[in-house]
C-alpha positions in Angstrom: 0.0 0.0 0.0 1.4 3.4 -1.0 1.6 5.7 2.0 0.9 8.8 -0.1 -2.5 7.4 -1.0 -3.6 7.2 2.6 -4.7 10.0 5.0 -3.0 10.3 8.4 -6.0 8.6 10.0 -6.3 5.9 7.4 -2.5 5.2 7.6 -2.9 4.4 11.3 -6.0 2.3 10.7 -4.2 0.3 8.0 -1.1 -0.2 10.1 -3.0 -1.4 13.1 -3.7 -4.7 11.4 -0.2 -5.2 10.1 2.3 -4.3 12.8 3.4 -6.7 15.5 6.2 -4.9 17.4 4.2 -1.8 18.2 0.6 -0.8 18.9 -1.8 1.7 17.3 -4.3 3.4 19.7 -8.0 2.9 18.9 -9.3 5.7 16.7 -12.6 7.1 15.5 -12.4 9.1 12.2 -14.9 11.0 10.1 -14.9 13.3 7.1 -15.4 17.0 7.8 -18.2 17.2 5.2 -20.1 14.4 7.1 -19.5 16.0 10.4 -20.9 19.3 9.2 -24.1 17.5 8.1 -24.4 15.0 11.0 -22.6 16.7 13.9 -24.7 15.3 16.8 -24.6 11.7 15.7 -20.8 11.8 15.2 -20.3 13.5 18.5 -22.3 10.8 20.2 -20.5 8.0 18.5 -17.1 9.5 19.6 -18.3 9.8 23.2 -19.5 6.2 23.2 -16.2 5.0 21.8 -13.9 6.2 24.6 -13.9 6.2 28.4 -11.2 8.7 29.3 -9.5 11.9 28.1 -9.0 12.1 24.4 -7.0 13.9 21.8 -8.7 15.4 18.7 -6.3 15.2 15.7 -6.1 16.7 12.3 -6.1 14.6 9.1 -6.3 17.2 6.3 -5.9 16.2 2.7 -3.0 18.7 2.6 -1.0 16.7 5.2 1.5 13.9 4.6 0.7 13.7 0.9 4.2 12.9 -0.3 4.8 16.3 -1.7 4.6 18.3 1.5 4.1 17.1 5.1 2.6 20.4 6.5 3.9 19.0 9.8 2.5 21.1 12.6 0.4 23.2 10.2 -2.9 22.1 11.6 -4.3 21.9 15.1 -4.4 18.9 17.4 -6.2 19.4 20.7 -5.0 17.3 23.7 -6.6 16.4 27.0 -10.1 16.8 25.8 -12.7 15.8 28.5 -15.5 13.4 27.5 -18.1 16.1 27.4 -20.1 16.9 24.3 -19.4 20.7 24.4 -15.7 20.1 25.0 -15.5 17.6 22.2 -17.4 19.9 19.8 -15.2 22.8 20.6 -12.0 20.8 20.0 -13.3 19.4 16.7 -14.3 22.9 15.5 -10.8 24.2 16.4 -9.2 21.5 14.3 -11.5 22.1 11.3 -10.9 25.9 11.5 -7.2 25.2 11.2 -7.8 23.7 7.7 -8.7 27.2 6.4 -11.8 28.6 4.7 -12.2 25.9 2.1 -12.9 22.4 3.4 -12.1 19.7 0.9 -13.9 16.4 0.3 -11.1 14.3 1.7 -10.5 16.3 4.8 -10.9 14.3 8.0 -10.7 14.6 11.8 -10.0 11.7 14.1 -10.2 11.0 17.8 -8.0 8.8 20.0 -7.5 8.1 23.7 -4.9 10.4 25.4 -1.8 8.5 26.3 -0.8 8.7 30.0 2.5 7.8 31.8 4.6 8.2 28.7 8.3 7.4 29.5 9.7 8.3 26.1 8.3 10.0 23.0 9.6 11.5 19.8 10.2 11.0 16.1 12.3 8.4 14.2 13.4 9.1 10.6 14.2 6.0 8.6 16.7 8.0 6.5 18.7 11.1 6.9 16.3 13.9 6.0 18.9 15.9 4.2 20.7 13.3 2.1 18.3 10.2 2.5 21.4 8.2 3.5 20.7 4.9 5.3 20.5 6.0 9.0 17.9 5.9 11.7 17.7 9.3 13.3 15.8 9.2 16.6 14.9 12.5 18.2 13.3 11.8 21.6 12.4 13.2 25.0 12.0 11.3 28.3 10.1 14.0 30.2 6.7 12.5 29.6 5.5 15.0 27.0 4.2 13.6 23.7 4.8 16.7 21.6 8.1 18.2 22.9 10.0 16.9 19.9 7.5 17.7 17.2 6.7 21.1 18.9 10.3 21.9 19.4 9.6 23.0 23.0 11.5 20.4 25.0 14.5 21.5 27.0 16.3 18.1 27.1 15.7 16.6 23.7 18.1 13.8 22.7 19.2 12.5 19.4 20.4 9.0 18.6 21.9 8.1 15.2 22.2 4.5 14.1 23.5 3.2 10.8 20.8 1.0 9.2 23.0 -2.1 8.8 24.7 -1.9 12.1 24.6 -4.4 14.9 22.2 -3.9 17.9 22.4 -0.6 19.7 23.3 -0.5 23.4 19.9 1.1 24.3 17.1 -1.5 24.5 14.4 1.0 23.7 16.2 2.3 20.7 16.5 -1.3 19.4 12.8 -1.9 19.9 12.0 1.4 18.0 14.2 0.4 15.1 12.5 -3.0 15.0 9.1 -1.3 14.8 10.4 1.1 12.2 11.7 -1.7 10.0 8.2 -3.2 10.1 6.7 0.1 8.9 9.2 0.2 6.1 8.2 -3.3 5.0 4.4 -2.7 5.3 4.5 0.5 3.2 7.4 -0.6 1.0 9.1 2.8 1.7 12.5 3.3 3.2 11.9 7.1 3.8 9.5 7.3 6.7 8.9 9.9 9.5 7.4 8.1 12.4 6.0 9.6 15.6 6.0 7.4 18.6 5.4 7.2 22.4 6.4 4.5 24.9 4.3 3.5 27.9 5.4 0.6 30.1 7.9 -0.7 27.5 5.1 -0.7 24.9 5.7 1.3 21.7 2.7 3.2 20.3 2.9 4.6 16.8 1.2 7.9 16.7 1.8 8.9 13.1 3.6 7.7 9.9 4.3 9.9 7.0 6.7 9.7 4.1 9.8 12.0 4.2 9.4 14.5 1.4 12.1 13.6 -1.1 11.5 16.3 -3.6 14.6 18.5 -4.3 16.6 16.4 -1.8 20.2 15.2 -2.5 19.5 11.4 -2.8 22.5 9.5 -1.4 20.4 6.5 -0.4 22.2 4.2 -2.8 25.7 5.1 -1.5 27.3 1.8 -0.3 28.3 3.0 3.1 28.5 -0.5 4.7 31.9 -1.4 3.2 33.3 2.1 3.8 32.3 1.9 7.5 33.8 -1.6 7.8 37.1 -0.1 6.6 36.8 2.9 8.9 36.1 0.6 11.8 39.3 -1.3 11.1 41.2 2.0 10.5 40.2 3.4 13.9 41.0 0.1 15.6 44.6 0.3 14.1 45.0 3.9 15.1 43.9 3.0 18.6 46.7 0.5 19.0 49.7 1.3 21.2 52.5 3.1 19.3 56.2 3.0 20.2 56.6 6.7 19.6 53.3 7.7 21.3 52.3 7.8 25.0 48.8 6.6 25.8 47.2 3.2 25.5 44.5 4.4 23.0 43.3 7.4 21.0 40.2 9.5 20.8 39.2 11.5 17.7 37.4 14.8 17.7 36.3 17.5 15.3 36.9 20.3 17.8 40.1 19.8 19.9 43.3 21.6 19.3 43.4 23.1 15.7 39.6 22.7 15.6 38.9 21.7 11.9 35.1 22.0 12.5 35.4 25.7 13.0 38.1 26.4 10.4 37.1 24.2 7.4 33.8 22.7 8.6 32.6 19.2 9.1 32.3 18.3 5.4 34.9 20.3 3.6 35.6 19.7 -0.1 39.0 18.3 -1.1 40.8 21.6 -1.8 40.0 23.1 1.5 40.8 20.0 3.4 44.1 19.3 1.6 45.2 22.9 1.9 44.6 22.9 5.7 46.5 19.7 6.1 49.3 21.0 3.9 49.9 24.3 5.6 49.0 23.4 9.2 48.1 20.0 10.4 50.5 17.6 8.6 53.8 19.0 9.8 53.8 22.7 10.8 51.7 22.2 14.0 54.3 19.7 15.4 57.3 21.9 14.4 55.8 24.8 16.4 55.2 22.7 19.5 58.7 21.3 19.3 60.1 24.8 18.9 58.3 26.0 22.0 59.6 23.3 24.3 56.9 20.6 24.0 57.4 17.0 23.2 58.6 16.3 19.6 55.7 14.9 17.5 57.2 15.7 14.1 56.1 13.3 11.4 52.8 12.7 13.1 49.9 14.3 11.3 47.5 15.9 13.7 44.4 15.7 11.4 43.1 12.4 10.1 40.4 12.3 7.5 37.6 9.7 7.9 35.9 9.5 4.6 36.5 13.2 4.1 35.4 14.2 7.6 38.3 15.9 9.4 39.2 14.7 12.9 42.0 15.6 15.3 43.9 12.6 16.7 43.6 13.6 20.3 46.2 11.2 21.6 48.7 12.9 19.3 47.5 16.3 20.4 47.8 15.4 24.1 51.3 14.1 23.6 52.3 17.4 22.0 51.3 19.3 25.1 53.7 17.5 27.3 56.9 19.6 28.2 59.8 17.9 26.4 61.9 17.6 29.6 59.2 15.9 31.7 60.3 12.3 32.5 58.7 9.6 30.3 57.0 7.8 33.3 55.2 11.0 34.4 54.4 12.0 30.9 52.8 8.7 30.2 50.6 8.9 33.3 49.6 12.5 32.3 48.5 11.5 28.8 46.5 8.6 30.2 44.9 10.9 32.6 44.0 13.4 29.8 42.4 10.6 27.7 40.4 9.3 30.7 39.2 12.8 31.6 38.0 13.5 28.0 36.3 10.2 27.9 34.4 10.9 31.1 33.7 14.6 30.1 33.1 14.5 26.4 31.3 17.9 26.5 34.8 19.4 27.0 36.0 18.3 23.6 36.0 21.9 22.3 37.8 23.3 25.3 40.4 20.6 26.1 43.2 23.2 26.7 41.1 24.9 29.3 39.4 22.0 31.0 41.5 18.9 30.4 45.2 19.7 29.6 47.9 21.5 31.6 49.8 23.1 28.7 51.4 26.1 30.4 52.0 27.8 33.7 49.6 30.5 35.1 48.7 31.9 38.5 46.9 29.4 40.7 47.9 26.4 38.6 49.4 24.7 41.7 45.8 24.4 43.1 44.5 22.9 39.9 47.3 20.4 39.7 46.3 19.0 43.1 43.5 17.1 41.5 46.1 14.8 40.0 46.6 13.4 43.5 43.2 11.7 43.1 44.5 9.9 40.0 47.7 8.3 41.4 50.2 11.2 41.0 52.6 11.7 43.9 53.5 15.1 45.2 56.9 14.9 43.7 55.4 14.1 40.3 53.1 17.0 40.5 56.0 19.3 41.4 57.9 18.1 38.4 55.0 18.9 36.1 54.6 22.3 37.6 58.3 23.1 37.3 58.5 22.0 33.7 55.4 24.1 32.8 57.0 27.1 34.5 60.3 26.7 32.6 58.5 26.3 29.3 56.2 29.3 29.9 59.1 31.5 31.0 60.9 30.7 27.7 57.8 31.9 25.7 56.7 35.0 27.5 59.9 37.1 27.8 59.2 40.3 26.0 62.8 40.7 24.8 63.9 37.2 23.8 60.8 35.1 24.3 59.8 32.6 21.6 56.7 34.5 20.8 58.7 37.7 20.1 60.8 35.8 17.5 57.7 34.6 15.8 56.3 38.1 15.7 59.4 39.2 13.9 59.3 36.2 11.5 55.8 36.9 10.3 57.1 40.3 8.9 59.3 38.3 6.5 56.2 36.8 4.9 55.2 40.2 3.5 58.5 40.5 1.6 58.2 36.9 0.4 54.7 37.6 -0.9 56.0 40.5 -2.9 58.9 38.6 -4.3 56.7 35.8 -5.6 53.7 37.8 -6.8 55.8 40.4 -8.7 58.1 37.8 -10.3 57.8 36.3 -13.8 57.4 32.8 -12.5 54.7 30.6 -14.2 51.5 30.2 -12.1 52.2 26.7 -11.0 55.6 27.8 -9.6 54.0 30.7 -7.9 51.5 28.4 -6.3 54.2 26.1 -5.1 56.4 28.8 -3.6 53.5 30.7 -2.0 52.6 27.4 -0.2 56.2 26.8 0.9 56.6 30.4 2.1 53.2 30.4 3.8 54.2 27.4 5.8 57.7 28.5 6.9 57.0 32.2 7.4 53.2 32.2 7.9 51.5 29.4 9.6 54.6 28.3 11.6 55.1 31.6 13.4 51.3 32.1 13.5 51.0 28.8 15.3 53.6 30.0 17.8 52.0 33.4 18.4 48.6 31.6 18.7 50.1 29.4 21.4 51.4 32.5 23.2 48.0 34.1 23.0 46.4 31.0 24.5 48.9 31.4 27.4 47.9 35.0 27.6 44.2 34.2 27.9 45.1 31.6 30.6 46.8 34.3 32.6 43.8 36.6 32.2 41.5 33.9 33.4 43.8 33.3 36.4 43.6 37.0 37.3 39.8 36.4 37.6 40.1 33.1 39.5 42.6 34.7 41.9 40.1 37.5 42.4 42.6 40.2 41.2 40.1 41.4 38.6 36.4 40.8 37.9 35.0 39.1 34.8 33.7 42.5 33.7 37.2 44.0 34.0 38.6 41.1 32.0 36.3 42.0 29.1 37.2 45.7 29.5 40.9 44.8 29.2 40.3 42.7 26.1 38.3 45.5 24.6 41.2 47.9 25.2 43.6 45.8 23.0 44.0 47.2 19.5 43.7 44.2 17.1 43.6 43.9 13.4 39.9 43.0 13.6 39.1 46.3 15.3 41.3 48.1 12.7 39.2 46.6 9.9 36.0 48.0 11.5 37.6 51.4 12.0 39.1 51.5 8.5 35.8 50.5 7.0 34.3 53.8 8.3 37.1 56.1 7.2 38.9 54.6 4.2 37.7 54.9 0.6 36.3 51.7 -0.9 39.4 51.4 -3.1 41.9 51.8 -0.3 39.9 49.5 2.0 39.9 46.7 -0.5 43.7 47.2 -1.2 44.3 46.4 2.4 41.5 43.9 3.2 40.2 42.7 -0.1 41.9 39.3 0.2 39.8 38.2 3.2 36.9 35.8 2.6 34.4 33.9 4.8 35.7 30.4 4.6 39.4 31.2 4.4 40.3 27.8 2.7 37.2 27.7 0.5 37.9 28.7 -3.1 34.1 29.1 -3.7 33.8 31.7 -0.9 33.8 35.2 -2.3 36.6 37.6 -1.2 35.8 41.0 0.2 37.0 42.5 -3.1 34.5 40.3 -5.0 31.4 41.0 -2.9 32.0 44.2 -1.1 28.4 45.4 -1.3 27.1 42.1 -0.1 29.3 42.0 2.9 29.4 45.7 3.9 26.0 47.2 2.9 24.2 48.8 5.8 25.6 50.6 8.9 29.1 50.3 10.2 29.9 48.7 13.5 30.2 51.0 16.5 33.3 49.4 17.9 33.9 51.4 21.1 37.5 51.0 22.3 37.6 51.1 26.1 40.6 52.3 28.0 41.5 50.0 30.9 44.1 50.5 33.6 44.8 48.1 36.4 44.5 49.8 39.8 47.5 50.2 42.1 46.3 47.4 44.3 45.8 45.1 41.3 49.3 45.8 40.0 50.8 45.1 43.4 48.9 41.9 43.7 50.0 40.7 40.3 53.6 41.7 41.0 53.6 39.8 44.3 52.2 36.7 42.6 54.7 36.9 39.8 57.6 36.8 42.4 55.9 34.0 44.4 55.4 31.9 41.3 58.9 32.2 39.9 57.9 33.9 36.7 60.9 35.6 35.0 59.1 38.9 34.3 57.6 41.8 36.1 54.1 43.3 36.0 54.8 45.5 33.0 56.4 42.6 31.1 53.5 40.2 31.7 50.9 42.7 30.7 52.9 43.6 27.6 53.2 39.9 26.7 49.4 39.5 27.1 48.7 42.4 24.8 51.3 41.7 22.2 50.5 38.0 21.9 46.7 38.6 21.5 47.4 41.4 19.0 50.0 39.3 17.3 47.8 36.3 16.8 45.2 38.4 14.9 47.9 40.2 12.9 49.8 37.0 12.0 46.5 35.4 10.9 45.8 38.4 8.7 49.2 38.3 7.1 49.3 34.5 6.3 45.7 34.5 5.0 46.7 37.0 2.4 49.2 34.4 1.1 46.6 31.7 1.3 44.0 33.8 -0.6 46.5 34.5 -3.3 47.2 30.7 -3.7 43.4 30.3 -4.3 43.4 33.2 -6.7 46.2 31.6 -8.8 44.5 28.2 -8.7 41.4 29.8 -10.1 43.4 31.7 -12.8 45.1 28.4 -13.8 41.7 26.7 -13.8 40.4 29.3 -16.3 43.3 28.7 -18.6 42.5 25.0 -18.8 38.7 25.6 -18.7 38.1 24.2 -15.2 35.5 26.1 -13.2 35.9 27.5 -9.7 33.2 25.0 -8.4 35.1 22.1 -9.9 38.5 23.3 -8.5 37.0 23.0 -5.0 37.3 19.2 -5.4 41.0 19.3 -6.4 43.6 18.0 -4.1 46.4 20.7 -3.5 49.0 17.9 -3.9 48.1 17.8 -7.6 49.3 21.4 -8.0 52.4 20.7 -6.0 53.1 17.6 -8.1 52.8 19.6 -11.4 55.7 21.8 -10.2 58.1 18.8 -9.8 56.7 16.2 -12.1 56.0 16.0 -15.8 54.1 13.1 -17.3 52.6 12.3 -20.8 49.1 13.5 -19.9 47.6 16.9 -20.6 47.3 19.1 -17.5 43.6 19.5 -18.0 43.2 15.8 -18.0 45.2 15.4 -14.9 43.1 17.9 -13.0 39.8 16.7 -14.4 40.5 13.1 -13.4 41.3 14.1 -9.9 38.2 16.3 -9.7 35.9 13.6 -10.9 37.4 11.1 -8.5 37.0 13.5 -5.5 33.5 14.5 -6.5 32.5 10.9 -6.4 34.3 10.5 -3.0 32.6 13.6 -1.7 29.2 11.8 -1.9 30.5 9.4 0.8 31.5 12.5 2.9 28.1 13.9 2.5 26.3 10.7 3.3 28.3 9.5 6.3 27.2 10.6 9.8 29.8 10.5 12.6 29.9 11.7 16.2 31.9 14.8 17.1 34.0 12.7 19.4 34.9 9.1 18.6 36.1 7.2 21.8 35.6 3.7 20.4 35.4 2.2 16.9 31.8 1.1 17.6 30.8 4.8 17.8 30.8 5.1 14.0 27.7 2.9 13.8 25.6 4.3 16.5 26.0 7.4 18.7 24.2 10.1 20.6 24.4 13.7 19.5 25.5 15.4 22.8 24.2 18.5 24.3 27.3 20.7 24.2 28.4 22.9 27.1 28.5 26.1 25.1 31.0 28.9 25.6 29.3 32.1 26.6 31.1 35.4 25.8 30.7 38.7 27.7 28.4 39.3 30.6 25.9 41.1 28.5 22.2 40.2 27.9 20.3 40.7 24.7 16.8 39.8 23.4 16.4 39.9 19.6 15.2 38.2 16.5 17.2 35.5 14.9 19.0 35.9 11.5 20.2 32.7 9.7 23.6 33.2 8.2 22.8 30.9 5.3 20.5 33.7 4.0 22.8 36.5 5.1 22.7 38.3 1.8 19.0 38.3 1.5 18.0 39.5 5.0 18.7 42.4 7.2 20.8 41.3 10.2 21.1 44.7 11.9 20.2 44.4 15.5 19.6 40.7 15.2 21.2 37.6 16.8 23.1 35.9 14.0 23.3 32.1 13.8 26.3 30.7 11.9 27.5 27.1 11.8 31.2 28.0 12.1 33.1 31.2 11.5 36.7 32.0 10.7 38.2 35.5 10.5 36.7 36.1 7.0 33.3 36.5 8.7 34.4 39.7 10.4 32.2 41.6 8.0 29.3 40.6 10.2 30.5 43.1 12.8 30.0 45.9 10.3 26.3 45.1 10.3 25.6 46.0 13.9 24.5 42.5 15.0 23.3 42.3 18.6 24.5 38.7 19.3 26.0 35.6 17.8 25.4 31.9 18.1 27.7 29.3 16.5 27.4 25.5 16.2 31.1 25.0 16.4 33.9 26.9 18.0 35.8 27.0 21.3 36.4 29.4 24.1 39.6 30.7 22.4 38.2 30.8 18.9 38.4 33.9 16.7 34.7 34.7 17.0 34.8 34.3 20.8 37.7 36.8 21.0 36.1 39.2 18.6 32.8 39.2 20.4 34.6 39.7 23.7 36.4 42.8 22.2 33.1 44.3 20.9 31.0 43.3 24.0 28.6 41.4 21.8 26.9 38.6 23.7 27.7 35.2 22.1 27.1 31.5 22.4 30.1 29.8 20.8 30.0 26.1 20.0 26.5 25.2 21.3 26.4 21.9 19.4 24.2 20.6 16.6 21.0 19.9 18.5 20.8 23.3 20.2 22.0 25.2 17.1 19.2 23.8 15.0 16.7 24.6 17.7 18.0 28.2 18.1 18.1 28.7 14.3 14.5 27.8 14.0 13.4 30.2 16.7 12.0 33.7 15.9 13.2 35.5 19.0 15.9 34.6 21.6 17.4 36.0 24.7 21.1 35.4 25.3 22.0 36.0 29.0 25.7 35.5 28.9 26.4 36.3 32.5 24.0 33.5 33.6 25.0 31.3 30.8 21.5 30.9 29.5 19.7 31.0 26.2 15.9 31.4 26.3 13.6 31.0 23.3 11.0 33.7 23.4 9.1 32.8 20.3 
């Protein structure tokens, strides 16, 4: 029986005689046209059919018809008492929701009201965006039957299960999947949207509709089973002990350390992914850590790609935060402790350097290190860790000869290197090759160093608050007093001519590594129409008492600096991080421009170039074979386009702690990072439609944001919500500078919920987000 040929009520009637692993509540249905003619007899019949509270439900001909679901578009009245006037009123409300014209096939139906519900929600028998073979279960265990469909639940959960996987650990989930499989067989349809409720372990099917497949990317035929088998084995191998790595296993996350989810996204195309690996995560990241006195992890790639989804190898990352002179036995215990802590506190995967790892020295760290006593560390071992972190930090923060200072000087060389290459007569392929090499050596390498120093600076600022030297409000005032390149962009936008502004900043683009993302000089009016951002620089001075307290703690803690030196380091490293990022992204943007120019010469479009691996361009510099260049590029693009379908189809958790996680996992409720102590209530603006809507004064939702999205701050937004991003991310820092309340890295579940809202309150001081409407 085709589901699209049945009404909502008839679907349940039909299913009641077919399904064995779930139940359908008794129902009484009638056509609206019959009700309008024979109201009293139909009311009497309904009253006779039930003996407790009922629910009056819609069954419009416009619902669940295969073309559109109109989910939630019509009324259903719950908890209706068995009284004629109450029933009549409820039925009339449902009919009124159908609109002025009642069609012949429009129905209403009545069912008993379920009580003592332990779990309710919706199960999709395919991914609703790609139709890939997954069960997506959105559920609530509060007792409500409409919290999921109504979007009102505060503690909604999501479980994702690959269709051909073994049994899930959750018994209720297994039973739901069994019932869903029956529905798929009954209706001969693999794309179902099923509402359910569970009472005393019994599953009740409340509604079955087909997922609307029109205009959807159909990846239902992608053969994921074999790919997941290979991935399972790959993760198992990467989890094995390694002679050059500490730690008995690994964990993989999209957010720790260099945070690929924020920088290139969860499903980047090949060019963005390969570029990020080439200039940062394959080698450069480890060279920087080694240079700064951490354990040598050279030759270990930090980022691993699982069917095109970028993950950080967290064991490798944790090893790289160990001071190089710390004894192996202590270092091994420390890595094991980090892995265990992250496993137990997976919500901290986007803030491992603040919540899990001890990667530098700061005021009050001795108190935090004491928790290691509960995990088998002796007092002497803790003292060794503290001493090594102190030595390492002192080598970085010195304002004359510190490592960060050398990197700040090194980044200046990149500007000259840029000029040398761009103004040369080298062929485009050679220009691309040398821009990449110079970008690594003089761009991302020193940037990584200054970024590490800036992290240490933020840790010191946080410790000022924790040691009660300054308040959180004063911390934000201090950050706002720092002159960064981001603030300079906002100011220059107001005072420079368009031509001069684009000469300085035209290379920036939202999606720094994405060739398809328009640069500022390509879409100036889109990015900068409207009012300029009122970025008010605040002067901040530490009081005499605060200075004396900091000076005293500097001496007590053995830091090789004075008050002025520490504050200078904090300011210079935070400024330097933004400046270094600005300089190396000019190099990166030029690489993408040259790739596009070369593509034009061989008739390869910008969209197609996004699927090209950067190694193909590097190989063209040093290798000549018999094939035409266009054929070489086209072949790689076609292969990667096909591969990208697997990337789009696969669903993986944000944190993989065991190889089984790739088959079934829960989408966690993230512990978001709240920025500023401000409060704002405003309408929501979805960044996906940023060029078609007015965002002034609104809270902007954006999945992830790199520095190229700074143009948003020229539009006077009132708040920001991101799906991905950490406490130390660019957008977190930028919002702190501008005193814009923000929720950074709220996670997929909450992000979708906020994005669908009309109006929201962000109360950053109380770490709350409230949906107003």
